[in-house]
C-alpha positions in Angstrom: -63.8 81.3 -196.5 -61.5 82.3 -193.7 -57.8 81.7 -193.8 -56.0 80.8 -190.5 -52.6 81.9 -191.6 -50.8 82.5 -188.3 -52.0 79.2 -186.8 -50.9 76.6 -189.3 -51.5 73.1 -187.9 -50.0 70.4 -190.1 -48.7 66.9 -190.2 -50.2 64.7 -187.4 -52.0 61.5 -188.2 -55.3 60.5 -186.6 -54.7 57.6 -184.2 -56.4 54.2 -184.4 -59.1 53.3 -181.9 -56.7 51.0 -180.1 -54.0 53.7 -180.0 -56.6 56.1 -178.7 -57.5 53.8 -175.8 -53.9 53.5 -174.9 -53.4 57.3 -175.0 -56.3 57.8 -172.6 -54.8 55.4 -170.2 -51.4 57.2 -170.4 -53.2 60.4 -169.7 -54.0 59.2 -166.2 -50.3 58.4 -165.5 -49.2 61.8 -166.8 -51.8 63.7 -164.8 -50.8 61.8 -161.6 -47.0 62.2 -162.1 -46.3 65.2 -164.2 -49.3 67.5 -163.7 -52.2 68.2 -165.9 -51.3 67.3 -169.4 -53.5 66.1 -172.3 -52.8 63.9 -175.2 -50.6 64.8 -178.1 -50.2 62.8 -181.3 -46.9 61.0 -181.4 -44.2 62.1 -183.9 -44.3 60.5 -187.3 -41.3 58.9 -188.9 -40.1 62.0 -190.6 -40.0 63.9 -187.3 -37.5 61.6 -185.8 -34.0 62.8 -185.0 -30.8 61.7 -183.4 -31.4 63.8 -180.3 -35.1 63.1 -179.7 -36.1 59.4 -179.8 -39.4 58.1 -178.6 -40.3 54.6 -177.5 -42.0 52.8 -180.4 -43.9 50.5 -178.0 -47.5 51.3 -177.2 -47.5 50.1 -173.7 -49.8 51.3 -171.0 -47.9 52.7 -168.0 -49.0 52.1 -164.5 -49.1 54.8 -161.9 -46.1 53.5 -160.0 -43.9 53.6 -163.1 -41.6 56.6 -162.6 -40.5 56.9 -166.3 -42.4 59.3 -168.6 -44.9 57.7 -171.0 -43.5 56.9 -174.5 -45.5 59.4 -176.5 -44.4 62.5 -174.6 -42.0 64.6 -176.6 -38.6 64.2 -174.9 -35.2 65.6 -175.6 -31.9 66.6 -174.0 -31.6 70.1 -172.5 -28.9 70.7 -175.0 -31.5 70.7 -177.8 -34.2 72.6 -176.0 -35.2 76.1 -176.9 -33.1 78.9 -175.4 -36.2 80.0 -173.4 -35.9 76.7 -171.4 -32.7 78.0 -169.8 -34.3 81.1 -168.6 -37.4 79.3 -167.2 -35.1 77.0 -165.2 -33.7 80.0 -163.4 -37.0 81.7 -162.4 -40.7 81.0 -162.4 -43.1 83.7 -163.4 -46.8 83.8 -164.1 -48.3 84.8 -167.5 -48.3 88.6 -167.7 -51.6 90.4 -167.0 -53.0 92.4 -170.0 -51.5 95.5 -168.5 -48.1 93.9 -168.0 -48.3 92.5 -171.6 -49.0 95.9 -173.0 -46.1 97.4 -171.1 -43.7 94.7 -172.3 -45.0 95.0 -175.9 -44.5 98.8 -175.8 -41.0 98.5 -174.5 -40.1 96.0 -177.3 -41.7 98.3 -179.9 -39.7 101.4 -178.7 -36.4 99.5 -178.4 -36.6 97.3 -181.5 -38.9 98.9 -184.1 -36.8 102.0 -184.7 -33.7 99.8 -185.4 -35.7 97.7 -187.9 -37.2 100.7 -189.7 -33.9 102.6 -189.9 -32.1 99.4 -190.9 -34.5 98.7 -193.7 -34.3 102.3 -195.0 -30.5 102.4 -195.0 -30.4 99.0 -196.7 -32.5 100.2 -199.5 -30.7 103.5 -199.9 -27.4 101.7 -200.1 -28.8 99.2 -202.6 -30.0 102.1 -204.7 -26.6 103.8 -204.7 -25.8 102.3 -208.1 -29.1 103.4 -209.6 -28.7 106.9 -208.1 -25.1 107.1 -209.3 -26.1 106.3 -212.9 -27.2 109.9 -213.5 -24.5 111.3 -211.2 -21.6 110.3 -213.4 -20.5 106.8 -212.5 -21.2 105.4 -215.9 -18.9 107.9 -217.5 -16.2 107.8 -214.8 -16.0 103.9 -214.8 -16.4 103.7 -218.6 -19.4 101.4 -218.4 -21.7 100.4 -221.3 -25.3 99.3 -220.8 -24.5 95.6 -220.5 -21.8 96.2 -217.9 -24.1 98.4 -215.9 -26.8 95.7 -215.9 -24.2 93.1 -214.7 -23.2 95.3 -211.8 -26.9 95.0 -210.7 -26.8 91.2 -211.1 -23.5 90.5 -209.5 -24.7 92.1 -206.3 -27.3 89.3 -206.0 -24.8 86.6 -207.0 -22.9 87.6 -203.8 -26.3 87.6 -201.9 -27.1 84.1 -203.2 -23.7 82.7 -202.3 -23.8 84.1 -198.8 -27.5 83.4 -198.0 -27.0 80.0 -196.6 -23.8 80.7 -194.6 -25.4 83.9 -193.2 -28.5 82.0 -192.0 -26.3 79.4 -190.5 -24.3 82.1 -188.7 -27.5 83.7 -187.4 -28.4 80.4 -185.7 -25.0 79.9 -184.3 -24.1 83.4 -183.1 -26.0 86.2 -181.3 -28.3 87.8 -183.8 -27.8 91.4 -182.7 -24.0 91.2 -182.7 -23.8 89.4 -186.1 -26.2 91.9 -187.6 -24.3 94.9 -186.3 -21.0 93.5 -187.6 -22.5 92.9 -191.1 -23.9 96.5 -191.2 -20.5 97.9 -190.4 -18.9 95.8 -193.2 -21.8 96.8 -195.5 -21.1 100.5 -195.0 -17.4 100.0 -195.4 -17.9 98.2 -198.7 -20.2 101.0 -199.9 -17.3 103.4 -199.3 -15.0 101.2 -201.4 -17.0 102.2 -204.5 -15.3 105.6 -204.3 -11.8 104.6 -205.7 -13.3 102.3 -208.4 -12.8 103.5 -211.9 -13.5 100.4 -214.0 -16.1 97.7 -214.5 -13.8 95.1 -213.0 -13.2 97.0 -209.7 -16.9 97.8 -209.4 -17.8 94.2 -210.2 -15.7 93.0 -207.2 -17.2 95.6 -204.8 -20.8 94.9 -205.8 -20.2 91.2 -205.2 -18.8 91.8 -201.7 -21.7 94.1 -201.0 -24.1 91.3 -201.7 -22.2 89.0 -199.3 -22.8 91.3 -196.4 -26.4 92.2 -197.2 -27.5 88.5 -197.1 -27.7 88.7 -193.3 -29.9 91.8 -192.9 -33.4 90.8 -193.7 -33.2 87.3 -192.2 -31.9 88.8 -189.0 -34.8 91.3 -188.9 -37.3 88.4 -189.5 -35.8 86.3 -186.7 -35.9 89.3 -184.3 -39.5 89.9 -185.0 -40.4 86.3 -184.5 -38.7 86.3 -181.1 -40.4 89.5 -179.7 -43.8 89.8 -181.3 -46.9 87.7 -181.9 -47.8 86.6 -185.4 -50.6 89.2 -185.6 -48.2 91.9 -184.5 -45.6 90.8 -187.0 -48.2 90.9 -189.8 -48.7 94.6 -189.0 -45.1 95.5 -188.2 -43.7 94.1 -191.4 -45.6 96.5 -193.8 -44.7 99.4 -191.4 -41.0 98.6 -191.6 -41.2 97.9 -195.3 -43.0 101.3 -195.9 -40.0 103.0 -194.2 -37.6 101.0 -196.3 -39.4 101.4 -199.6 -39.6 105.2 -198.9 -35.9 105.2 -199.6 -36.3 106.7 -203.1 -37.4 109.9 -201.3 -34.0 109.9 -199.5 -32.1 108.9 -202.5 -33.7 111.4 -204.8 -33.3 114.3 -202.4 -29.7 113.3 -201.6 -28.9 113.0 -205.3 -30.4 116.4 -205.9 -28.2 117.8 -203.1 -24.9 116.3 -204.2 -25.3 117.5 -207.7 -24.6 121.0 -206.4 -21.3 119.9 -204.7 -18.5 121.0 -207.0 -15.1 119.4 -206.3 -12.4 118.8 -208.8 -11.7 115.1 -209.3 -14.5 114.0 -206.9 -17.7 113.5 -208.8 -21.2 113.9 -207.2 -21.8 110.1 -207.1 -18.7 109.7 -204.9 -20.2 112.2 -202.4 -23.3 110.1 -202.5 -21.3 107.0 -201.5 -19.5 108.9 -198.7 -22.7 110.0 -197.1 -24.6 106.7 -197.4 -21.6 104.5 -196.5 -20.6 106.6 -193.5 -24.1 106.7 -192.0 -24.4 102.9 -192.4 -21.1 102.3 -190.6 -22.3 104.5 -187.7 -25.6 102.8 -187.5 -23.9 99.4 -187.5 -21.9 100.4 -184.5 -25.1 101.5 -182.6 -26.8 98.1 -183.5 -23.7 96.3 -182.2 -24.0 98.0 -178.9 -27.7 98.3 -178.3 -29.7 95.8 -180.4 -30.9 92.8 -178.4 -30.0 89.3 -179.4 -33.2 87.7 -178.1 -35.7 88.3 -175.2 -33.4 86.1 -173.0 -30.7 88.7 -173.4 -32.7 91.9 -173.7 -31.1 94.3 -171.3 -33.9 96.8 -171.5 -36.1 94.2 -169.7 -35.9 92.9 -166.2 -35.3 89.2 -165.8 -39.0 88.7 -164.9 -40.0 90.8 -168.0 -37.8 88.7 -170.2 -39.6 85.6 -169.1 -43.0 87.3 -169.5 -42.0 88.6 -172.9 -41.6 85.0 -174.0 -44.9 84.0 -172.3 -46.6 86.9 -174.0 -46.0 85.4 -177.5 -46.8 81.8 -176.5 -49.8 81.9 -178.8 -47.2 81.6 -181.6 -46.6 78.0 -180.4 -43.0 78.4 -181.4 -39.8 78.8 -179.4 -37.4 81.8 -179.4 -34.2 80.3 -180.8 -32.0 77.2 -180.7 -28.3 77.3 -181.4 -27.9 73.7 -182.6 -28.5 72.8 -186.3 -31.0 70.0 -186.5 -30.7 67.9 -189.7 -34.2 66.5 -189.5 -35.7 70.0 -189.4 -33.7 71.0 -192.5 -35.0 67.9 -194.3 -38.6 68.6 -193.2 -38.3 72.2 -194.6 -37.1 71.1 -198.0 -39.8 68.4 -198.2 -42.6 70.8 -197.3 -44.6 72.0 -200.4 -45.3 75.4 -199.0 -41.6 76.1 -198.7 -41.2 75.9 -202.4 -44.4 77.9 -203.1 -42.9 80.7 -201.0 -39.6 80.3 -202.8 -41.4 80.5 -206.2 -43.3 83.6 -205.1 -40.0 85.3 -204.0 -38.3 84.5 -207.3 -41.2 85.6 -209.6 -42.0 88.7 -207.5 -38.4 89.9 -207.6 -38.1 89.5 -211.4 -39.4 93.1 -211.5 -36.8 94.4 -209.0 -34.3 95.2 -211.7 -36.3 98.5 -212.1 -34.6 99.6 -208.8 -31.4 100.4 -210.7 -33.2 101.5 -213.9 -35.7 104.0 -212.5 -33.4 107.0 -213.0 -32.3 106.0 -216.5 -35.9 105.2 -217.6 -37.4 108.4 -216.2 -34.6 110.4 -217.8 -35.3 108.7 -221.1 -38.9 110.1 -221.1 -37.4 113.5 -221.7 -36.9 114.9 -218.2 -33.7 116.6 -217.2 -31.3 115.2 -214.6 -32.6 117.6 -211.9 -36.2 116.7 -212.7 -35.4 113.0 -212.7 -33.9 113.1 -209.2 -37.0 114.7 -207.8 -39.5 112.7 -209.8 -37.8 109.5 -208.6 -39.0 110.4 -205.0 -42.6 109.8 -206.0 -42.1 106.0 -206.1 -41.0 106.2 -202.5 -44.0 108.2 -201.6 -46.3 105.7 -203.3 -44.7 102.8 -201.5 -44.9 104.5 -198.2 -48.6 105.3 -198.5 -49.5 101.8 -199.8 -47.6 99.9 -197.2 -48.9 102.0 -194.3 -52.4 101.5 -195.6 -51.8 97.7 -195.8 -50.5 97.8 -192.2 -53.7 99.6 -191.1 -55.9 97.0 -192.9 -54.0 94.1 -191.3 -54.3 95.7 -187.9 -58.1 96.1 -188.3 -58.8 92.7 -189.9 -57.8 89.0 -189.5 -57.0 86.3 -192.0 -56.6 88.6 -195.0 -52.9 88.4 -195.9 -53.6 86.7 -199.2 -56.3 89.1 -200.3 -54.1 92.2 -199.6 -51.2 90.6 -201.4 -53.3 89.7 -204.5 -54.8 93.3 -204.6 -51.2 94.7 -204.7 -50.5 93.0 -207.9 -53.4 94.7 -209.8 -51.5 98.0 -210.1 -48.4 96.0 -210.9 -50.1 94.4 -213.9 -51.7 97.7 -214.9 -48.2 99.3 -214.9 -47.0 96.9 -217.6 -50.1 97.5 -219.6 -49.6 101.3 -219.5 -46.0 101.0 -220.5 -46.8 98.7 -223.4 -49.8 100.6 -224.7 -49.3 104.4 -224.2 -47.6 106.4 -227.0 -44.0 107.6 -226.3 -45.3 111.2 -226.4 -47.4 110.6 -223.2 -44.5 110.9 -220.8 -46.7 111.6 -217.8 -48.8 108.5 -218.5 -45.6 106.5 -218.9 -44.1 107.7 -215.6 -47.3 107.0 -213.9 -46.9 103.4 -215.0 -43.5 103.4 -213.3 -44.8 104.9 -210.1 -47.8 102.5 -209.5 -45.6 99.4 -209.8 -44.4 100.3 -206.3 -47.6 98.8 -204.8 -46.1 95.3 -205.3 -43.9 95.9 -202.3 -47.0 95.1 -200.2 -47.0 91.5 -201.4 -43.3 91.1 -200.8 -43.5 92.3 -197.2 -46.7 90.4 -196.3 -45.7 87.1 -197.9 -42.2 87.2 -196.5 -43.4 87.3 -192.9 -46.2 84.8 -193.8 -43.5 82.3 -194.8 -41.7 82.8 -191.5 -44.9 82.5 -189.5 -46.0 79.2 -191.0 -42.8 77.5 -190.1 -41.7 76.4 -186.6 -38.6 74.9 -185.2 -35.6 77.2 -185.3 -33.6 75.2 -187.9 -36.7 74.8 -190.1 -37.6 78.5 -189.8 -34.1 79.6 -190.8 -34.1 77.2 -193.7 -37.4 78.5 -195.0 -36.2 82.1 -194.6 -32.9 81.2 -196.4 -34.7 79.5 -199.3 -37.1 82.4 -199.6 -34.2 84.8 -199.9 -32.4 82.5 -202.3 -35.5 82.9 -204.5 -35.2 86.6 -204.0 -31.6 86.6 -205.0 -32.2 84.5 -208.2 -35.0 86.8 -209.3 -32.7 89.8 -208.8 -29.9 88.2 -210.7 -32.1 87.7 -213.8 -34.1 90.9 -213.5 -31.5 93.4 -214.6 -30.8 91.3 -217.7 -34.4 92.0 -218.9 -33.4 95.6 -219.7 -31.4 94.8 -222.9 -29.8 97.7 -224.8 -31.5 96.5 -228.1 -34.9 96.9 -226.4 -34.5 100.6 -225.7 -36.3 102.9 -225.2 -39.7 101.1 -225.0 -38.5 97.8 -223.5 -41.7 96.1 -224.8 -40.4 92.5 -224.2 -39.5 93.5 -220.7 -42.9 94.8 -219.8 -44.6 91.6 -221.3 -42.3 89.4 -219.2 -42.9 91.4 -216.0 -46.7 91.2 -216.6 -46.7 87.4 -216.8 -43.8 86.4 -214.5 -43.8 89.2 -211.9 -47.6 89.8 -211.6 -49.6 86.8 -212.7 -47.3 84.0 -211.5 -46.8 85.3 -207.9 -50.6 85.8 -207.7 -51.0 82.1 -208.6 -48.6 81.1 -205.9 -50.6 83.1 -203.3 -53.8 81.4 -204.4 -52.2 78.0 -204.1 -50.8 78.8 -200.7 -54.2 79.9 -199.5 -55.9 76.8 -200.7 -53.3 74.5 -199.1 -53.4 76.3 -195.8 -57.1 76.6 -195.5 -57.5 72.9 -196.3 -54.8 71.9 -193.7 -56.3 74.1 -191.0 -59.7 72.6 -191.5 -58.2 69.2 -191.1 -56.4 70.2 -187.9 -59.5 71.8 -186.6 -61.4 68.5 -187.1 -58.6 66.6 -185.3 -58.7 68.9 -182.4 -62.4 68.4 -182.0 -62.0 64.7 -181.9 -58.9 64.3 -179.7 -57.1 66.2 -177.0 -53.8 67.9 -177.8 -51.0 67.8 -175.3 -49.3 71.1 -174.6 -46.4 69.7 -172.6 -43.2 67.6 -173.1 -40.1 66.4 -171.3 -36.7 67.9 -171.1 -34.0 65.7 -169.7 -31.0 67.4 -167.9 -27.9 65.3 -167.3 -25.8 66.4 -164.3 -22.0 66.1 -164.0 -22.3 63.2 -161.7 -24.3 61.2 -164.3 -27.7 61.6 -162.7 -30.6 62.8 -164.8 -33.5 65.1 -164.0 -36.6 65.4 -166.2 -38.6 68.6 -166.4 -42.2 68.9 -167.7 -42.2 72.0 -169.9 -44.4 73.7 -172.4 -44.1 72.6 -176.0 -42.9 76.1 -176.9 -39.6 75.2 -175.1 -39.0 72.1 -177.1 -38.2 73.7 -180.5 -40.8 71.6 -182.3 -41.6 72.1 -186.0 -45.0 73.0 -187.3 -45.5 69.4 -188.3 -44.7 68.1 -184.9 -46.8 70.6 -182.9 -50.5 70.1 -183.5 -51.2 73.4 -181.7 -49.6 75.5 -184.4 
């Protein structure tokens, strides 16, 4: 059974025989007046909005009627996709295969390094607390185990509070500029850890850090959706995540290095914050200056290449971006069952992420020295890197296998809990192996996250789905650190049982459910496309200052339609 993940087609109703006859008559008018267009199912009630109204009358239009037919998608130029503005300034042909490769390579070289470095720094900065745990922060800030766990949770409270405002801002403001500004703030807040000497001060700083991080991943996802095809995104996401999840290598080596810095009154963990925070501030400045906001504003492309970059990804059947919040798309997103399955997957999968700030303490508890712990912690990063790169290669060589790869990644995650539950405490190498192999679940996180973005169209709907996915992510990370209760030390048996059920079995069930739903829906849409024609075009109405209006026939990709409105998705 194949799974057509990137080309979700959902939500159009089959027309009656009478309606079908009317549509065929309308086709003649469209072809005569607006060029070659074919039939598209009219929007259903839940697709209506204040800014795009269609005539409810099913009247056949004659050839001398100059108004567009009632079932053609029509909206004001104010609500069209940003790509519409570019295509009104210049007309270009679809890029040739050679031109498409050239544009793709330009985008890869100018965007992928930023995404990879950004992911890596984000994870290094998130792990500063875990790395600092064995570098003296617990002693210097007079923390007990419960307080340390709450410092992990409060970060995600900030993340949760800011997720929706950050996604709103990403729709309203230039993506690259907003991302760069947040990275600078992120680095600055990391530096604010240095003067903290109590639980209360660290509590505030960790909360603020979560506020700024809520922008990072959504901005990266939106950028990928604007520059790359769905198949390319499926490969690029594991590549970027492999670089990000390799951060324990950097953290471990950096921790090992700062241990040897001997300065009175300035502990090694403070040097760790100086280095990581300073690098993030510098990187944020570079992003602010050089990272593109969208293909429309990509200065490394010529104007013709910008238009061709948009045409190159038209197989996504989705626009680039739209700066106006559309209420009906928000409602459609929260009424869509797959939105909540993705949300549930994010929440359950992240229930295991509390290990991020516990790795060092757990490995140290197996009987390894501080120096050994800093080096052994790098193995988790190496496992993540190898697994995610392997997943990217498989995704590049195959099609429609996202769900199978994601399910396979949870097998070592489940085995990890079994090892940590069953092995004797004396078998410390077996126990640490259980810690290391859990890193494979990063594959599912990377693959399913981009899957959620790819199966949603319409800029407001896409940002809503991404926001809800990361709200689930934040909720999971709030709860996760609380699973490492002091009274459960050192074996944490209840913790590993919970992680086996909630963070391995439950997300696997979500993936299976998503696969069943999408396969069924795609088969339904395939059948509809065999029986009826599907229109690729719509109308954009432009109102001039003198009150006159001009209508333009444009590709559906320029209309900012949702996946339920566009049967081609």
